[in-house]
N, C-alpha and C positions, 0 to 999 in steps of 0.2 A: 258912463258910470256916474252916478250921483255922488257929489263930494259932500262930506259932512265936516263941520267945524270941531266937533268933539265926539267922544265915545257916547256921551249921553244923547246927543243929537242922532247918532247912528242908531242907537237902541230905540229911540222914540220913533224913528222912521221904519222900524222893522214890523212885520205883521205880528199879531199877538202871540202866535204859537212859537215863532222864532225868537221873539223878544224874551219870552219866558226862559227858553233854553239858553240863550246867550247871556242873560242876566245871571243865571246859575253858574255858567262857565266863568264869567267875569269875577264873581264872588270867590270861586275856587282858585282862580289865578291870584287874586289879591291875598287870599289866605296863605297860599303856598309861597308867594314872593312879595311880602308886604313892602319891601323897599323898591319894587319896580315902579316905574312911572308909565302912565298910559298916554297915548296920543293916537292920532289918525295918521297912518303911513300907508302909501299905496292904496288909499281908499278904504282901508279896514282898520279897526281898532288893533293897536299894537302895544305890547308892553316891553319896556327896555329896562335892563338892569346894568348899572354902571355905564350907561351910554350905549350898550350893545343890545340889539334886538334879541328878545327872549322867546316870546310867543305872540300870537295874534288870533283873531277870530273873525268870521264873516258869515255871510248867508248867500244862498242861491235859491232858485225857485223851489227845488224839492228837498233841500237839506241845509244844514249849518256846517261850517268848516272850522276846525281848530288847526292853526298853523304853528308848527314847531320850527324854530329857526335853526335847528340842528338835525341834519339827516342822520347823524350817528345816534342821537337820542332816539329817533324813531326806530332805527334798526335794532337798538338794544331792547326795545319793547315789542318786538315783532309778535311774540306769542300772545301778549295781552291785547294786541290790536287785531288779532284774527277775527274775521267777520265784519270788519269795517272796510269801507272803500278808502283806499289810501292813494295819495299822490306822493311825489318825492319828499315833500315836507308838509303834507297836510292829511288830516283825518276828517272824513265826512261823517256826520251823524244826523239822525232825524231830529226834527223840531220837537218841541214839547207837545206830545199828543194829549196830555191832560187838559191843556188850554182849549184844544179843539173839542174834546169831549164835554167840557163844561159849557161851551157855547151851544153844543147840540142839546145837552140836558136842559138848558134854559129855554131853548126853542120848543122842546117837548112839553115842558111845564106850561108855557104860554099857549101852545096850540091845543093841548089836551089837558086842561087843568084838573080834570077829575080822574085822570089815569092813576092807577096804582102800579107800583113797580115790584119786581121780584127778580131773583137771579136764577137763570136757567143756563146750563152749559157754561157757567162761569162768566156770563155777561148780563147786563141789566136789560130786562124786557119790560115794556110798559103795556098794561092791559086796561081795557075799558069794558065793563060789564062781563068780565071773565074771559074776554077774547083779546088776543095779541094785537096791538096797534103798531108797535115798532120795537126795535132792539138796537143797542149801541155796541160796537165792538172795536177793539184795537188790533191792528196788524203791524207787521214789520215796517211798512212804508206808508201807512195811512190809517185813518179811523173810518168807520162806516156807520151809517144809520140804515137799517133795513125796515122797509115799510111793508106791512102785511095787508095787502089788498090786491085785487086782480089788476093786471097791467092796464086794462081798459079804464079802471077807476083812477089811475095815476097819470093824469095828463102830463106829458113830458116832451113838449115841442123841441127843447134844446138837446134831447137825447143824452141827458146827464145820468139817468138811472141805468143800472146794469142788472143782468140776470135773465134767466130764461124760464123760470118756473111759472106755474099757474096762479100762485097766490102771494108773490112778494117780489120786490125790486130793491136794489141797494144803491145808495149814493156813497161813493168813495170820496173822502175828504183828506187831501194831502197838505193843505194850508188853509189859513183863514179866508183866502180869496175864493176857495171852493164852496164856502157857506153862503148860499143864496137863500136868505131868510124867507123871502116871499114864497119861493117854490117849496121849501121845506114845510112851511106852514100849510100850504095848499095840499101837499102830499099827506101831512099828518091828519088834516081834516078829512081827506078822502079815506084814509085807513081807519080813522075813528068811526066814520059813518058806515063802513062796511063791517065793523065789529059787532 
């Protein structure tokens, strides 16, 4: 486990998507408990009030975690926490998907600068010459970019793309580490060329 000297250092070492979510959580904790002090305890940011642990937060590969230092407090909020993965004193939640979508949007703008966008089925689609090139979508545990091209046009030696259709493949992105800019640019160019 990597040790951090401060909460700021912990956040600086977090992937972009998790950093955004944890910064929001940190701000909410500070607003709710302005007299709490923060430090690193057991390798994660922890807030103490009057010298007693109050809450903390952390990150894992596929999620962020909010630690409540009171099991009774968690039990009292059982209904509000329905749908979250819970531990005895922790609540797991997804990283900030907006940060991932922004990175993907920037790659689309760079890879297909003449693409126009529209909303279809509630998600942004990017077209070139009136034909779909790609679409972005957000799901419960990931975001995705769908490339509209035949599988043979989308070289994928690392087997990162999913799907079985004749005219598209999807890349699931769960964290910033899943964004391989070079491959995404290659797939965007292939999809744009087939549009």
